[in-house]
C-alpha angles and dihedrals in degrees: 000000000000121000093245091055092049090053093051094047092048090051091049091050091046090053098049098079098052088042091052090048090052089045093055091046091053091047094054092045092054088045092053092049089048092051090047090046094051089047095048095048096036107135097357094112098040109142094351096121113055138137116266094218093058097039 
């Protein structure tokens, strides 16, 4: 392998751990907002979508 390619690959490998940590943080933030959203809207749309011919 050429020296430039080795430098690029080493840089990518070094960046993987911080990127995975940021990805996990983002995942948990979205998960928390999803849980809060589900709790907030729980039961708000109960029986709001029904067919007019069946009542």
